[in-house]
RONU-895152 format. One record per residue: residue in three letters; z negated, y, x of N, C-alpha, C, O in turn; residue number from 1. Coordinates in steps of 0.05 Angstrom, whole numbers. Layout:
BEGIN
[ALA, [Z, Y, X], [Z, Y, X], [Z, Y, X], [Z, Y, X], NUM]
...
***
This chain:
BEGIN
[UNK, [-2988, 871, -809], [-2959, 867, -798], [-2944, 851, -820], [-2950, 827, -824], 1]
[UNK, [-2922, 865, -837], [-2912, 846, -855], [-2883, 838, -844], [-2864, 854, -843], 2]
[UNK, [-2882, 810, -834], [-2861, 795, -827], [-2858, 770, -847], [-2875, 753, -854], 3]
[UNK, [-2834, 772, -852], [-2823, 743, -863], [-2812, 730, -845], [-2802, 743, -827], 4]
[UNK, [-2809, 699, -843], [-2794, 685, -820], [-2763, 700, -833], [-2754, 705, -855], 5]
[UNK, [-2756, 702, -804], [-2726, 708, -809], [-2715, 733, -813], [-2692, 740, -808], 6]
[UNK, [-2737, 751, -824], [-2731, 780, -831], [-2739, 800, -810], [-2752, 795, -790], 7]
[UNK, [-2730, 820, -815], [-2737, 837, -795], [-2768, 853, -799], [-2780, 857, -821], 8]
[UNK, [-2777, 861, -773], [-2805, 870, -772], [-2797, 902, -785], [-2776, 914, -784], 9]
[UNK, [-2824, 910, -797], [-2822, 937, -811], [-2832, 952, -789], [-2855, 948, -781], 10]
[UNK, [-2816, 970, -778], [-2825, 985, -751], [-2844, 1000, -757], [-2858, 1004, -737], 11]
[UNK, [-2854, 1015, -780], [-2872, 1027, -787], [-2899, 1009, -789], [-2920, 1020, -796], 12]
[UNK, [-2898, 981, -783], [-2922, 967, -782], [-2931, 956, -752], [-2950, 941, -749], 13]
[UNK, [-2918, 963, -736], [-2921, 960, -706], [-2939, 979, -694], [-2930, 1001, -689], 14]
[UNK, [-2970, 972, -687], [-2986, 989, -677], [-2975, 1002, -647], [-2959, 990, -633], 15]
[UNK, [-2985, 1025, -641], [-2979, 1039, -621], [-2987, 1022, -599], [-2970, 1022, -581], 16]
[UNK, [-3007, 1009, -594], [-3012, 985, -572], [-2992, 961, -572], [-2991, 947, -552], 17]
[UNK, [-2977, 957, -590], [-2959, 934, -588], [-2968, 912, -606], [-2988, 913, -620], 18]
[UNK, [-2954, 895, -605], [-2964, 864, -618], [-2970, 842, -592], [-2962, 843, -569], 19]
[UNK, [-2984, 825, -605], [-2990, 809, -582], [-2973, 783, -587], [-2971, 775, -610], 20]
[UNK, [-2961, 771, -571], [-2940, 746, -574], [-2952, 724, -589], [-2937, 708, -600], 21]
[UNK, [-2977, 721, -590], [-2990, 698, -608], [-2985, 704, -639], [-2981, 686, -656], 22]
[UNK, [-2986, 737, -643], [-2989, 739, -671], [-2955, 737, -681], [-2949, 732, -705], 23]
[UNK, [-2936, 743, -658], [-2917, 741, -669], [-2904, 706, -672], [-2889, 698, -690], 24]
[UNK, [-2914, 690, -653], [-2911, 660, -656], [-2919, 649, -686], [-2906, 633, -699], 25]
[UNK, [-2945, 661, -692], [-2959, 658, -713], [-2946, 660, -735], [-2945, 643, -753], 26]
[UNK, [-2930, 689, -737], [-2906, 695, -762], [-2882, 677, -760], [-2874, 667, -781], 27]
[UNK, [-2870, 672, -737], [-2851, 657, -735], [-2847, 626, -745], [-2828, 612, -744], 28]
[UNK, [-2873, 622, -755], [-2881, 595, -765], [-2857, 570, -757], [-2844, 558, -775], 29]
[UNK, [-2856, 565, -732], [-2837, 553, -717], [-2846, 521, -721], [-2869, 515, -712], 30]
[UNK, [-2834, 506, -730], [-2847, 472, -735], [-2833, 464, -715], [-2816, 477, -702], 31]
[UNK, [-2843, 434, -710], [-2847, 418, -692], [-2811, 417, -674], [-2791, 416, -687], 32]
[UNK, [-2810, 419, -649], [-2783, 420, -642], [-2765, 445, -639], [-2743, 446, -628], 33]
[UNK, [-2781, 468, -653], [-2765, 493, -652], [-2786, 515, -637], [-2810, 514, -633], 34]
[UNK, [-2768, 534, -631], [-2784, 554, -612], [-2782, 580, -624], [-2760, 589, -633], 35]
[UNK, [-2809, 594, -625], [-2807, 623, -634], [-2787, 640, -620], [-2785, 640, -595], 36]
[UNK, [-2771, 658, -637], [-2748, 678, -621], [-2755, 709, -632], [-2765, 716, -653], 37]
[UNK, [-2749, 719, -616], [-2745, 756, -618], [-2715, 757, -619], [-2703, 746, -600], 38]
[UNK, [-2701, 768, -637], [-2684, 780, -641], [-2677, 813, -648], [-2682, 825, -669], 39]
[UNK, [-2665, 819, -626], [-2664, 855, -630], [-2642, 864, -607], [-2640, 856, -583], 40]
[UNK, [-2625, 884, -620], [-2603, 897, -605], [-2581, 880, -584], [-2572, 885, -562], 41]
[UNK, [-2579, 854, -607], [-2558, 840, -595], [-2570, 817, -571], [-2555, 805, -556], 42]
[UNK, [-2595, 815, -570], [-2609, 807, -546], [-2630, 777, -563], [-2649, 781, -578], 43]
[UNK, [-2623, 757, -557], [-2646, 737, -568], [-2664, 728, -542], [-2654, 722, -521], 44]
[UNK, [-2690, 726, -547], [-2709, 718, -527], [-2731, 701, -541], [-2738, 707, -564], 45]
[UNK, [-2741, 681, -528], [-2764, 664, -535], [-2787, 684, -532], [-2789, 700, -513], 46]
[UNK, [-2807, 680, -556], [-2831, 694, -552], [-2852, 680, -532], [-2854, 656, -529], 47]
[UNK, [-2865, 696, -520], [-2880, 692, -493], [-2914, 694, -509], [-2925, 716, -513], 48]
[UNK, [-2923, 673, -517], [-2949, 679, -529], [-2976, 695, -513], [-2995, 707, -522], 49]
[UNK, [-2970, 691, -495], [-2989, 706, -473], [-2984, 738, -467], [-3000, 748, -452], 50]
[UNK, [-2968, 750, -475], [-2966, 777, -470], [-2960, 796, -496], [-2953, 789, -518], 51]
[UNK, [-2966, 822, -485], [-2958, 843, -513], [-2932, 848, -511], [-2919, 847, -490], 52]
[UNK, [-2921, 855, -541], [-2894, 870, -539], [-2897, 893, -553], [-2911, 897, -573], 53]
[UNK, [-2881, 910, -536], [-2887, 940, -542], [-2865, 945, -562], [-2846, 931, -566], 54]
[UNK, [-2874, 975, -577], [-2858, 984, -595], [-2828, 985, -592], [-2813, 981, -610], 55]
[UNK, [-2822, 991, -570], [-2794, 988, -555], [-2783, 965, -556], [-2759, 964, -560], 56]
[UNK, [-2795, 945, -552], [-2777, 922, -551], [-2780, 909, -582], [-2768, 888, -586], 57]
[UNK, [-2792, 919, -600], [-2792, 905, -628], [-2776, 926, -648], [-2776, 921, -672], 58]
[UNK, [-2765, 945, -641], [-2743, 967, -652], [-2721, 971, -631], [-2724, 978, -607], 59]
[UNK, [-2695, 963, -647], [-2670, 972, -637], [-2666, 1003, -633], [-2682, 1019, -641], 60]
[UNK, [-2642, 1010, -618], [-2636, 1037, -621], [-2628, 1049, -645], [-2624, 1073, -645], 61]
[UNK, [-2624, 1031, -670], [-2613, 1044, -691], [-2639, 1043, -711], [-2636, 1044, -736], 62]
[UNK, [-2671, 1040, -696], [-2695, 1041, -708], [-2701, 1018, -726], [-2720, 1017, -741], 63]
[UNK, [-2681, 997, -724], [-2688, 977, -741], [-2709, 953, -726], [-2706, 946, -703], 64]
[UNK, [-2728, 945, -741], [-2747, 922, -734], [-2735, 900, -723], [-2718, 888, -736], 65]
[UNK, [-2742, 888, -695], [-2733, 859, -691], [-2735, 839, -709], [-2752, 840, -726], 66]
[UNK, [-2717, 817, -708], [-2722, 793, -727], [-2740, 778, -704], [-2740, 778, -680], 67]
[UNK, [-2758, 764, -729], [-2779, 743, -717], [-2770, 720, -730], [-2768, 722, -755], 68]
[UNK, [-2763, 695, -715], [-2751, 674, -726], [-2756, 648, -712], [-2774, 647, -696], 69]
[UNK, [-2743, 629, -717], [-2741, 601, -695], [-2720, 597, -691], [-2704, 609, -706], 70]
[UNK, [-2710, 581, -673], [-2686, 564, -662], [-2697, 534, -656], [-2721, 530, -654], 71]
[UNK, [-2679, 516, -655], [-2683, 487, -648], [-2687, 493, -617], [-2676, 512, -606], 72]
[UNK, [-2704, 475, -604], [-2709, 469, -576], [-2684, 462, -566], [-2668, 448, -579], 73]
[UNK, [-2679, 473, -541], [-2657, 461, -528], [-2665, 453, -497], [-2685, 457, -484], 74]
[UNK, [-2648, 444, -491], [-2650, 443, -455], [-2617, 442, -449], [-2601, 432, -464], 75]
[UNK, [-2612, 458, -420], [-2577, 454, -417], [-2573, 426, -403], [-2584, 420, -382], 76]
[UNK, [-2560, 415, -413], [-2559, 394, -409], [-2557, 372, -435], [-2579, 363, -429], 77]
[UNK, [-2548, 355, -459], [-2553, 335, -484], [-2528, 313, -481], [-2526, 294, -497], 78]
[UNK, [-2387, 241, -661], [-2361, 234, -654], [-2342, 256, -657], [-2341, 264, -680], 79]
[UNK, [-2329, 266, -641], [-2303, 289, -645], [-2282, 269, -655], [-2284, 245, -655], 80]
[UNK, [-2257, 285, -665], [-2236, 275, -674], [-2237, 258, -694], [-2215, 252, -702], 81]
[UNK, [-2257, 245, -707], [-2253, 225, -727], [-2249, 236, -754], [-2251, 260, -757], 82]
[UNK, [-2245, 223, -771], [-2238, 233, -803], [-2263, 250, -812], [-2286, 242, -815], 83]
[UNK, [-2255, 273, -816], [-2280, 291, -830], [-2284, 290, -861], [-2265, 294, -876], 84]
[UNK, [-2301, 286, -868], [-2300, 288, -901], [-2295, 317, -911], [-2293, 337, -897], 85]
[UNK, [-2292, 314, -936], [-2286, 342, -950], [-2300, 352, -953], [-2293, 375, -958], 86]
[UNK, [-2331, 348, -952], [-2358, 363, -953], [-2358, 380, -930], [-2359, 405, -931], 87]
[UNK, [-2359, 363, -904], [-2360, 371, -882], [-2337, 391, -877], [-2343, 413, -865], 88]
[UNK, [-2313, 387, -884], [-2296, 411, -880], [-2299, 435, -894], [-2289, 456, -883], 89]
[UNK, [-2312, 438, -918], [-2319, 456, -937], [-2340, 468, -926], [-2337, 493, -924], 90]
[UNK, [-2360, 460, -917], [-2387, 468, -904], [-2374, 487, -877], [-2380, 511, -873], 91]
[UNK, [-2355, 470, -860], [-2354, 488, -837], [-2332, 509, -842], [-2329, 527, -826], 92]
[UNK, [-2316, 509, -862], [-2301, 528, -867], [-2318, 554, -881], [-2313, 576, -873], 93]
[UNK, [-2334, 549, -899], [-2347, 569, -911], [-2364, 586, -890], [-2365, 611, -894], 94]
[UNK, [-2382, 572, -864], [-2393, 580, -845], [-2380, 598, -819], [-2390, 616, -806], 95]
[UNK, [-2355, 587, -817], [-2338, 601, -805], [-2330, 630, -816], [-2335, 652, -807], 96]
[UNK, [-2318, 624, -835], [-2310, 654, -854], [-2333, 671, -863], [-2328, 694, -869], 97]
[UNK, [-2360, 661, -863], [-2382, 680, -863], [-2388, 692, -836], [-2392, 715, -832], 98]
[UNK, [-2388, 672, -817], [-2385, 687, -790], [-2368, 710, -780], [-2374, 731, -770], 99]
[UNK, [-2345, 699, -787], [-2317, 719, -784], [-2329, 750, -795], [-2329, 772, -783], 100]
[UNK, [-2337, 744, -820], [-2345, 765, -834], [-2364, 785, -825], [-2362, 810, -829], 101]
[UNK, [-2386, 773, -812], [-2413, 784, -806], [-2412, 787, -781], [-2430, 802, -775], 102]
[UNK, [-2401, 781, -764], [-2406, 778, -733], [-2381, 784, -715], [-2380, 800, -696], 103]
[UNK, [-2362, 769, -726], [-2333, 774, -710], [-2315, 790, -726], [-2295, 777, -732], 104]
[UNK, [-2315, 813, -734], [-2302, 823, -753], [-2268, 828, -736], [-2248, 831, -749], 105]
[UNK, [-2268, 827, -711], [-2239, 835, -698], [-2222, 802, -702], [-2200, 798, -693], 106]
[UNK, [-2235, 786, -713], [-2217, 761, -721], [-2227, 734, -703], [-2233, 737, -680], 107]
[UNK, [-2226, 714, -715], [-2230, 691, -699], [-2206, 675, -708], [-2193, 681, -728], 108]
[UNK, [-2203, 648, -687], [-2185, 629, -691], [-2201, 608, -697], [-2223, 603, -687], 109]
[UNK, [-2184, 589, -723], [-2199, 569, -737], [-2178, 548, -743], [-2154, 555, -746], 110]
[UNK, [-2185, 518, -745], [-2167, 497, -743], [-2171, 504, -778], [-2195, 506, -785], 111]
[UNK, [-2157, 506, -792], [-2159, 512, -829], [-2150, 482, -834], [-2159, 470, -854], 112]
[UNK, [-2136, 471, -820], [-2122, 436, -830], [-2147, 419, -826], [-2156, 410, -847], 113]
[UNK, [-2160, 414, -804], [-2185, 397, -804], [-2209, 407, -796], [-2227, 391, -791], 114]
[UNK, [-2214, 436, -795], [-2240, 445, -786], [-2249, 430, -766], [-2270, 417, -770], 115]
[UNK, [-2234, 429, -739], [-2248, 412, -719], [-2255, 431, -695], [-2269, 425, -675], 116]
[UNK, [-2243, 454, -700], [-2252, 475, -677], [-2254, 507, -685], [-2243, 513, -706], 117]
[UNK, [-2265, 528, -670], [-2266, 556, -673], [-2265, 570, -647], [-2277, 562, -628], 118]
[UNK, [-2251, 592, -647], [-2248, 600, -620], [-2248, 626, -625], [-2229, 636, -637], 119]
[UNK, [-2270, 643, -616], [-2276, 673, -615], [-2266, 686, -595], [-2277, 686, -574], 120]
[UNK, [-2240, 702, -599], [-2223, 706, -567], [-2235, 729, -555], [-2232, 733, -531], 121]
[UNK, [-2246, 743, -569], [-2262, 770, -557], [-2289, 770, -562], [-2298, 787, -576], 122]
[UNK, [-2305, 749, -550], [-2336, 748, -552], [-2348, 763, -527], [-2344, 760, -503], 123]
[UNK, [-2361, 779, -539], [-2378, 801, -523], [-2400, 788, -506], [-2420, 779, -517], 124]
[UNK, [-2397, 786, -478], [-2419, 770, -458], [-2448, 784, -461], [-2450, 807, -471], 125]
[UNK, [-2466, 772, -454], [-2496, 794, -454], [-2490, 809, -430], [-2472, 803, -415], 126]
[UNK, [-2507, 831, -427], [-2507, 849, -400], [-2510, 838, -378], [-2499, 849, -359], 127]
[UNK, [-2526, 811, -374], [-2522, 804, -348], [-2498, 787, -337], [-2500, 773, -317], 128]
[UNK, [-2474, 791, -353], [-2451, 784, -346], [-2430, 807, -336], [-2411, 804, -320], 129]
[UNK, [-2437, 830, -348], [-2426, 853, -340], [-2410, 858, -319], [-2388, 870, -319], 130]
[UNK, [-2423, 846, -295], [-2410, 850, -269], [-2389, 828, -266], [-2375, 831, -246], 131]
[UNK, [-2382, 805, -282], [-2362, 783, -282], [-2342, 796, -302], [-2318, 799, -297], 132]
[UNK, [-2354, 804, -327], [-2333, 804, -350], [-2352, 816, -375], [-2375, 808, -380], 133]
[UNK, [-2340, 835, -388], [-2348, 842, -411], [-2347, 822, -436], [-2366, 815, -449], 134]
[UNK, [-2321, 815, -437], [-2313, 789, -463], [-2298, 765, -453], [-2285, 767, -432], 135]
[UNK, [-2298, 747, -465], [-2286, 728, -461], [-2276, 711, -488], [-2281, 718, -511], 136]
[UNK, [-2264, 693, -483], [-2256, 678, -506], [-2277, 651, -505], [-2282, 640, -483], 137]
[UNK, [-2288, 642, -527], [-2301, 623, -534], [-2294, 605, -552], [-2284, 613, -573], 138]
[UNK, [-2299, 577, -547], [-2290, 550, -564], [-2319, 538, -576], [-2339, 540, -563], 139]
[UNK, [-2317, 528, -601], [-2338, 510, -604], [-2322, 488, -618], [-2302, 494, -631], 140]
[UNK, [-2328, 468, -617], [-2324, 442, -632], [-2340, 428, -651], [-2364, 422, -648], 141]
[UNK, [-2328, 423, -671], [-2350, 414, -692], [-2352, 382, -691], [-2330, 371, -688], 142]
[UNK, [-2374, 368, -693], [-2372, 341, -690], [-2365, 336, -716], [-2370, 352, -733], 143]
[UNK, [-2350, 307, -723], [-2345, 300, -745], [-2365, 292, -766], [-2358, 282, -787], 144]
[UNK, [-2387, 295, -760], [-2414, 295, -778], [-2431, 320, -787], [-2451, 321, -801], 145]
[UNK, [-2415, 345, -772], [-2425, 368, -771], [-2428, 375, -803], [-2410, 364, -816], 146]
[UNK, [-2446, 390, -818], [-2470, 396, -803], [-2491, 384, -795], [-2507, 395, -780], 147]
[UNK, [-2495, 353, -806], [-2514, 340, -801], [-2521, 337, -767], [-2543, 330, -757], 148]
[UNK, [-2503, 342, -757], [-2502, 340, -728], [-2492, 363, -718], [-2473, 375, -729], 149]
[UNK, [-2503, 372, -697], [-2498, 403, -688], [-2478, 397, -665], [-2480, 376, -652], 150]
[UNK, [-2458, 419, -658], [-2440, 418, -632], [-2456, 412, -609], [-2479, 420, -607], 151]
[UNK, [-2445, 396, -592], [-2451, 394, -562], [-2444, 415, -539], [-2425, 410, -523], 152]
[UNK, [-2458, 435, -539], [-2449, 458, -518], [-2424, 471, -531], [-2417, 467, -554], 153]
[UNK, [-2410, 487, -512], [-2386, 499, -519], [-2370, 503, -493], [-2378, 495, -471], 154]
[UNK, [-2341, 519, -496], [-2325, 525, -480], [-2320, 554, -472], [-2321, 574, -486], 155]
[UNK, [-2315, 552, -451], [-2305, 580, -439], [-2282, 574, -427], [-2276, 551, -421], 156]
[UNK, [-2265, 597, -423], [-2240, 589, -402], [-2248, 585, -374], [-2267, 597, -362], 157]
[UNK, [-2231, 563, -362], [-2243, 554, -335], [-2234, 573, -309], [-2237, 565, -286], 158]
[UNK, [-2223, 599, -316], [-2220, 612, -294], [-2239, 633, -296], [-2235, 652, -280], 159]
[UNK, [-2261, 634, -313], [-2280, 658, -318], [-2304, 651, -291], [-2316, 630, -288], 160]
[UNK, [-2305, 671, -278], [-2325, 663, -252], [-2353, 664, -268], [-2360, 676, -289], 161]
[UNK, [-2363, 649, -253], [-2395, 640, -261], [-2413, 631, -237], [-2420, 607, -235], 162]
[UNK, [-2419, 652, -219], [-2435, 638, -193], [-2456, 635, -200], [-2467, 649, -217], 163]
[UNK, [-2466, 613, -186], [-2496, 604, -191], [-2505, 596, -219], [-2528, 601, -227], 164]
[UNK, [-2483, 583, -233], [-2490, 575, -257], [-2487, 547, -259], [-2464, 542, -266], 165]
[UNK, [-2500, 528, -257], [-2489, 493, -254], [-2485, 482, -287], [-2479, 460, -294], 166]
[UNK, [-2490, 504, -303], [-2484, 491, -333], [-2454, 495, -344], [-2444, 486, -365], 167]
[UNK, [-2445, 509, -325], [-2410, 511, -333], [-2394, 493, -320], [-2383, 499, -299], 168]
[UNK, [-2390, 469, -331], [-2378, 450, -311], [-2346, 442, -321], [-2335, 450, -342], 169]
[UNK, [-2334, 425, -302], [-2308, 422, -309], [-2305, 392, -323], [-2284, 380, -320], 170]
[UNK, [-2322, 382, -334], [-2324, 360, -345], [-2340, 354, -366], [-2363, 357, -358], 171]
[UNK, [-2341, 347, -391], [-2362, 344, -412], [-2382, 320, -413], [-2372, 298, -406], 172]
[UNK, [-2405, 321, -419], [-2426, 297, -419], [-2440, 298, -445], [-2436, 316, -462], 173]
[UNK, [-2458, 277, -448], [-2478, 272, -474], [-2459, 273, -498], [-2467, 281, -520], 174]
[UNK, [-2435, 265, -494], [-2418, 255, -521], [-2399, 280, -523], [-2381, 277, -539], 175]
[UNK, [-2400, 300, -513], [-2381, 327, -521], [-2352, 312, -517], [-2347, 293, -503], 176]
[UNK, [-2336, 327, -532], [-2312, 324, -527], [-2296, 338, -498], [-2300, 361, -492], 177]
[UNK, [-2279, 318, -481], [-2267, 329, -462], [-2242, 342, -467], [-2234, 357, -449], 178]
[UNK, [-2225, 339, -491], [-2200, 348, -495], [-2196, 376, -489], [-2175, 383, -478], 179]
[UNK, [-2212, 392, -494], [-2207, 424, -482], [-2208, 424, -452], [-2198, 444, -441], 180]
[UNK, [-2217, 409, -440], [-2217, 408, -410], [-2185, 410, -401], [-2178, 423, -382], 181]
[UNK, [-2168, 396, -416], [-2149, 391, -405], [-2126, 410, -419], [-2102, 405, -420], 182]
[UNK, [-2139, 432, -429], [-2122, 458, -438], [-2133, 478, -428], [-2130, 499, -441], 183]
[UNK, [-2149, 480, -403], [-2157, 506, -390], [-2186, 513, -398], [-2195, 536, -393], 184]
[UNK, [-2201, 496, -408], [-2227, 508, -413], [-2251, 493, -395], [-2244, 471, -385], 185]
[UNK, [-2272, 499, -390], [-2289, 488, -382], [-2317, 488, -397], [-2323, 508, -411], 186]
[UNK, [-2333, 468, -395], [-2353, 459, -416], [-2382, 479, -404], [-2387, 483, -380], 187]
[UNK, [-2395, 488, -421], [-2421, 502, -418], [-2444, 478, -433], [-2447, 474, -457], 188]
[UNK, [-2457, 466, -414], [-2478, 450, -424], [-2501, 455, -438], [-2520, 452, -424], 189]
[UNK, [-2506, 462, -458], [-2528, 459, -477], [-2533, 436, -501], [-2516, 427, -517], 190]
[UNK, [-2556, 431, -498], [-2563, 406, -513], [-2586, 410, -531], [-2608, 415, -521], 191]
[UNK, [-2583, 408, -560], [-2599, 410, -578], [-2622, 377, -582], [-2615, 355, -592], 192]
[UNK, [-2644, 382, -572], [-2659, 357, -577], [-2666, 342, -605], [-2675, 353, -624], 193]
[UNK, [-2660, 312, -602], [-2657, 299, -629], [-2681, 310, -642], [-2703, 316, -632], 194]
[UNK, [-2672, 314, -672], [-2688, 326, -694], [-2692, 352, -699], [-2702, 359, -720], 195]
[UNK, [-2685, 370, -676], [-2697, 399, -678], [-2679, 410, -690], [-2684, 433, -697], 196]
[UNK, [-2653, 401, -697], [-2630, 414, -716], [-2639, 402, -741], [-2645, 379, -747], 197]
[UNK, [-2638, 426, -756], [-2651, 427, -787], [-2633, 436, -805], [-2639, 457, -814], 198]
[UNK, [-2605, 423, -815], [-2592, 437, -834], [-2598, 433, -858], [-2615, 415, -860], 199]
[UNK, [-2590, 448, -882], [-2606, 447, -906], [-2582, 438, -931], [-2559, 435, -924], 200]
[UNK, [-2586, 437, -947], [-2566, 425, -971], [-2551, 455, -978], [-2527, 459, -980], 201]
[UNK, [-2568, 471, -979], [-2554, 499, -984], [-2556, 506, -954], [-2577, 506, -942], 202]
[UNK, [-2531, 513, -943], [-2528, 513, -909], [-2538, 539, -905], [-2539, 544, -881], 203]
[UNK, [-2548, 562, -924], [-2553, 582, -915], [-2588, 590, -902], [-2600, 608, -890], 204]
[UNK, [-2596, 559, -915], [-2626, 558, -912], [-2639, 545, -891], [-2663, 544, -888], 205]
[UNK, [-2619, 533, -874], [-2624, 512, -853], [-2609, 518, -830], [-2598, 540, -831], 206]
[UNK, [-2606, 507, -812], [-2594, 509, -783], [-2563, 509, -791], [-2553, 494, -808], 207]
[UNK, [-2551, 526, -779], [-2518, 527, -786], [-2507, 546, -765], [-2520, 556, -746], 208]
[UNK, [-2480, 550, -770], [-2466, 561, -744], [-2477, 590, -730], [-2474, 599, -707], 209]
[UNK, [-2490, 603, -757], [-2507, 627, -746], [-2529, 618, -719], [-2535, 628, -697], 210]
[UNK, [-2536, 600, -731], [-2565, 588, -710], [-2547, 584, -687], [-2554, 598, -668], 211]
[UNK, [-2527, 569, -682], [-2513, 560, -661], [-2503, 584, -644], [-2505, 585, -619], 212]
[UNK, [-2492, 601, -657], [-2482, 627, -638], [-2511, 641, -628], [-2512, 652, -606], 213]
[UNK, [-2531, 639, -642], [-2558, 649, -627], [-2565, 635, -607], [-2573, 647, -588], 214]
[UNK, [-2564, 606, -606], [-2569, 594, -579], [-2547, 596, -560], [-2551, 592, -536], 215]
[UNK, [-2522, 603, -568], [-2505, 608, -548], [-2512, 634, -531], [-2509, 636, -506], 216]
[UNK, [-2519, 651, -544], [-2525, 676, -533], [-2552, 679, -521], [-2558, 698, -507], 217]
[UNK, [-2569, 658, -525], [-2592, 658, -515], [-2591, 643, -490], [-2611, 644, -475], 218]
[UNK, [-2572, 628, -484], [-2564, 613, -460], [-2552, 626, -445], [-2562, 628, -423], 219]
[UNK, [-2528, 637, -451], [-2513, 655, -431], [-2532, 685, -424], [-2527, 699, -404], 220]
[UNK, [-2549, 689, -438], [-2570, 718, -432], [-2589, 706, -413], [-2595, 722, -395], 221]
[UNK, [-2598, 684, -412], [-2619, 672, -393], [-2604, 658, -369], [-2612, 662, -346], 222]
[UNK, [-2586, 644, -373], [-2574, 630, -346], [-2598, 614, -333], [-2599, 616, -308], 223]
[UNK, [-2617, 598, -346], [-2633, 582, -332], [-2628, 556, -335], [-2642, 539, -323], 224]
***
């Protein structure tokens, strides 16, 4: 089975019997503090090493093989507003523009002056949210030391119903900024464990804003 970390499975290489999760874990090559994941059809899920994955689970509706890669470990629960270096501003800006071009073609709102925040006005929620809403605005704040440090959680409109989800709260914790709380947002609590975030000098080769939006989609999709 030809799998390269972070690239798609060749659909023709998937046996009719499926693929055991332990094999997917091996190919994900997840280092300490990271989890192997499958990304297919807009859904992100952690690989279960104790079960088989069928062909249908590893190929999307367009016939493309799933992506096998890894993401930082997290738990739901983990300075802002300082002087951002020119390098940080440049990296945030590059990543935001690349994200807008590849994932959010309907447009994003971005703090081009200081590179402190990004808003996706029309973020598509995972299927398990459809009884509440199909789309919502979503805000990410960038720490002053980004990309060395990842964002701390993210923000959704305070009037978005979220029954039975204790991670969507009206205050910010773990060092996250509470400024958006005063502007009609609530904070969604996810925390990346120390050392699990691994940016690279070439930002495309390490953890970046695409990684963080994978985490967001997984957190919203699982609601655990």
